N, C-alpha and C positions, 0 to 999 in steps of 0.2 A: 408525048405532048398533051395527049388527051387527059391524062391524070393531073397535070399541072393546071389546066384550065378548070377542072372540076374543083380543085382545092382553093383556087383563088377566090371564088365567091364566099366560101366559108371563112377564109382568112380575112376577107374584107369585112364580113359581118362581125367576126370576133373583134377586129380592130375597132369597129364602130362601138361595139358594146363596151370594150375596155376604155375607150376614149370617153364615153358617157359616164361610166363609173368613176373615172379619174376626175372629170369635171364636177360630179356630184360630191366627191370627197373634198373638193376645194371650198365648198360652201361654209363649213365651220370656220375655216381660216379667214374667209372674207367677212364673216359675221364678227369675229373677234377684233380685227384690225381696221379694216377700211370703212365699214359702215356702222361703226359704234356710235350710238346716240348718247350724248352727254345729258345726264339728268340735271335739272336745275337745282341749285342749292337753296333750301328754305331755312332761314334762321328762325329760331324759336324765341329769341329775346325780343321784347318790344322795341320799336324803333326809338332812337334817341331823340329827345326834344319834341315829343308828341304833345307836350303841354299838360299831361296828366301826372301830377306828382302825388305820391301817396303821403298823406299826413296823418298825424295822430294828435290827440289832445293830451296835453300835459299840464301839470300845476306848477306855476312859477313859485319862486321863493317868497314873493310878496303876496301870494294867495290868489293870483289871477289865473284863469284858465286860458291856455294858449294853444294854437295849432302849429305844430312844428313838422318839418320834413323828416320822414322816417330815417333817411340816410344820415341825418345829423344827430340822431339820438343814440347814446351808448346804452345798450341793454345790460341790466344787472340780473343775475340768476335768481336771487332770493327776493322776497318781499320785505319791506321795512315794517316795523311795528308802528302802532299809533303814537306811541311815546316818542319815537325817533322823528316822526312826521311833525309832531307839535314843536319839537326842539328846532327843527329845520326851518319852519315857517317863521318869518319875521313879521310882527304885527305893528 
């Protein structure tokens, strides 16, 4: 009986150490699932209806300079010649 009593404190200390190691091994799982912090989503686009519309100046067919919303303008790849511009403008 004397041997059993001597081993029991060692067995208890081992159990405590193994229990502590087991608890420490649970921290990664807790970090992944239970205590995950959601990052706020930040949009990069400007807010709609902020009042600032991008405009550009264009020449109308009757020769007046106008400011037009950029979203309404259809862009053409090439430039027109002076002669084509003169034909297009109505005097």
